[in-house]
N, C-alpha and C positions, 0 to 999 in steps of 0.2 A: 784658320780664319781669325782669330784675333788682329795677329799682325797685318793682313789685308784689311781689315778694319780701317787699324788706327793709319794705314797708308794712305788708303781712303781720303780720309778725315783729313790727314792732313796736306793732300794735294787738294782737294777742295775747298777747305777754308779758305785760305788765303785768295781764292777766287773769287769765292763770296763776300768775303771784306772789300775786295777790290771793286768788283762792280757793284757793290753797293753805296759804293764811295762815287763812282761813276754818275751813277743814278740821281745823286742826291740832289735836291730842289733849292737846297739851300745855299744862296749866295758866298758866302764867306768859305764852304765846303770848296768851291772852284775855287776860289784863291789857295788854300791850304794844300789842295791838290795839287796845283800846279806848281806850288813848292817842293812840294814832294818830287815830283816827274822833275821839274831843273835839278835837283838835288843828285838825282840817278842819270841825269843827260839826258832826259827824255825831255828834248826843247820842243819837239811838236806837239806832243801832249800839255807839255807844261801853256804853251801859245794858246792851244785849243781851249785850256780851263780857265786863261786868263780874258780870251775875248767873249766866251761863255759869261764871267763873272761882269766885264763891263756893257753887256746888253742889260744888266739890270743896274749896274751904276757906271753910266757912262762917262761922268766925270771923279773917276776916282784917280787920284792920283800916283798911288801906290800900284796899281793894276797896270795902269800906263808904264810906268818906270818899270815893273816886272817885265811887263812887254818889249819894251825895248832891251832889256840886256837880253831877251832870251833872241830877239832878233838878229843881235852884235854877236852874238854865241853862234848862230846859224851865218853868220855873213849876210845877211841881207840890211845891208849900211843905212838904204835911205828908209825902209820901213823903219828900223831902230829910231832915226833922227827925227821923223815923224812922233813918233813916240816919246822920245823924250819931250820935245817942244809940248804935247800937249799933258806931260805930267809938269812942268814947269810951269804950263798956263794954269793947269789946277792949283798947285801950290807951290806958289814961286820961291817959297823962303824954306821951305824943306832942305835941311843940310844933304839928307842921303842922296838926293836926289839929284842937287846942285854937283855933288862930288860923281856921281858915276857919269852925268852929263860931262864935266869939265874932262874926265880921265875918256869917256868916249871921243870928245871933241878932237883932242889929240889925236888921239889912233885913227881919227875919220881924216881928217887933215892931213894926217903922213900917207893914207893909201886913198887920198880923193880922186887922184887920176887913175886908179887900176877900180875904181866901183864902176859897175854899169850902172847906166841909168836906168829909172824906173819906166816902165812904159805905159 
């Protein structure tokens, strides 16, 4: 009986933690949850979280940069470019964003002919 209880707690506890993070209404929790998802290669979840954050903070250069990285990882080149452009619009001097954008543009230009245009 004791082993069953321990097993149940070990199974349920992570789910409770996960869902409590998912339902959090604090904007920074969305950013952090997106980062955790990205580190696990859960790019759709990361995109969802960063878009949710952008609903509250639409001029967040960091969130647009994160979204751009996620789109690039998914092969959504045009969407990534749009997000990098927004990130640079909101914080043109950010070295991290500029570095990401420069590296992205090298890859983007190399594949430009292969990239399907957004409808």
